[in-house]
C-alpha positions in Angstrom: -47.4 42.2 -89.9 -47.6 39.1 -91.8 -47.6 35.4 -90.2 -44.0 34.6 -88.8 -42.2 31.5 -88.9 -41.9 30.3 -85.1 -38.2 29.1 -85.8 -37.1 32.5 -86.4 -37.9 33.4 -82.7 -34.3 32.9 -81.3 -32.6 33.4 -77.9 -28.9 34.1 -78.1 -26.2 34.5 -75.4 -22.9 35.9 -75.3 -20.5 33.1 -74.8 -17.5 35.1 -73.7 -18.8 38.7 -72.4 -17.4 40.1 -76.0 -20.7 41.0 -77.5 -20.6 38.0 -80.1 -24.3 36.6 -79.5 -24.7 32.7 -80.6 -28.1 31.1 -80.8 -28.7 28.5 -78.0 -28.6 25.1 -79.6 -31.3 22.7 -79.9 -34.2 25.2 -79.2 -37.5 23.9 -80.7 -39.9 26.4 -79.0 -39.2 29.9 -77.5 -41.3 32.3 -75.5 -40.9 36.0 -74.4 -43.2 37.8 -72.0 -43.1 41.5 -70.8 -44.7 42.4 -67.7 -45.6 45.8 -66.1 -46.8 46.1 -62.3 -49.3 48.5 -61.6 -49.1 51.3 -58.7 -52.7 51.9 -57.7 -53.2 55.3 -56.4 -56.9 55.3 -56.1 -58.4 57.3 -53.3 -61.7 58.7 -51.9 -61.6 61.5 -54.4 -61.1 59.4 -57.4 -63.6 60.6 -60.1 -66.7 58.0 -60.0 -64.8 55.7 -57.7 -62.6 54.6 -60.8 -59.2 53.1 -60.3 -56.4 55.4 -60.8 -52.8 54.2 -61.8 -49.7 55.9 -61.4 -47.9 56.3 -64.8 -44.5 55.6 -65.0 -44.3 53.5 -61.9 -44.2 50.0 -61.1 -41.7 47.4 -61.9 -41.2 46.1 -65.5 -39.6 42.6 -66.2 -39.3 40.0 -69.0 -39.1 36.3 -68.8 -37.9 34.1 -71.6 -38.3 30.3 -71.8 -37.7 27.6 -74.3 -37.5 24.0 -74.9 -35.8 21.7 -77.2 -33.5 19.0 -78.0 -30.2 18.5 -75.7 -27.2 19.2 -78.5 -24.3 19.3 -76.0 -22.8 22.1 -77.7 -20.8 25.2 -76.3 -24.1 27.0 -75.8 -25.3 24.1 -73.5 -22.2 24.2 -71.5 -22.2 28.1 -71.1 -25.9 28.1 -70.0 -24.8 25.4 -67.4 -22.0 27.4 -66.3 -24.1 30.6 -65.8 -26.9 28.7 -64.0 -24.6 27.1 -61.5 -22.7 30.3 -60.9 -25.9 32.3 -60.4 -24.5 35.1 -62.7 -26.3 37.5 -64.7 -25.2 37.7 -68.3 -26.1 39.6 -71.5 -28.7 37.8 -73.7 -30.5 38.4 -76.9 -34.0 37.6 -78.1 -34.7 37.9 -81.9 -38.4 38.5 -82.6 -38.9 38.3 -86.5 -40.1 41.4 -88.2 -40.2 43.1 -85.0 -36.9 43.6 -83.0 -34.2 42.4 -80.9 -34.6 42.7 -77.1 -31.1 42.7 -75.5 -29.9 42.8 -72.0 -29.0 40.9 -68.7 -30.8 38.0 -67.9 -30.3 35.3 -65.1 -31.2 31.6 -65.9 -33.7 30.6 -63.2 -34.2 26.9 -64.2 -32.8 24.3 -66.5 -34.7 21.0 -66.7 -33.5 17.8 -68.5 -35.7 14.9 -69.5 -35.4 12.0 -71.7 -37.6 8.7 -72.3 -36.3 5.2 -73.3 -36.9 5.5 -76.8 -36.8 9.1 -77.3 -34.2 12.0 -77.5 -32.9 13.9 -74.4 -34.8 17.2 -74.2 -34.3 20.2 -71.8 -36.2 23.5 -70.8 -34.6 26.8 -69.7 -36.1 29.8 -68.3 -34.6 33.5 -68.1 -35.9 36.5 -65.7 -34.6 39.9 -66.8 -32.1 41.3 -64.4 -31.9 45.1 -65.4 -32.8 47.3 -68.2 -33.5 45.9 -71.5 -32.9 47.6 -74.9 -35.1 47.3 -78.0 -33.8 47.5 -81.7 -36.5 47.6 -84.3 -35.8 45.3 -87.4 
């Protein structure tokens, strides 16, 4: 895979539940992380005392974070609504030249900041809340 443009890693949310995804406005930096917990089944009979893991077990999860400039757009308003309602909504993460990850996420934090002579910024964190799908690009 060739080098990719960081601005092409996009986080999108479904504004109205109709499957029309819109890029969250103002983001400058985004990150997605996939995690898989392990289930250790090592016992006294494990060969050579090596750890054994139970395949296909454990909890899988994804977390998404982003930071950017407060844009006061429809996506900002929708993100605030989702956070304060505590609901789980559909999101997409576009990973350039790799694929699209889609599924239910909950917004776990929103932080706003600003300095006297600078722009207002925000940070957003999401946690997966169910099965995610992957579509290769």
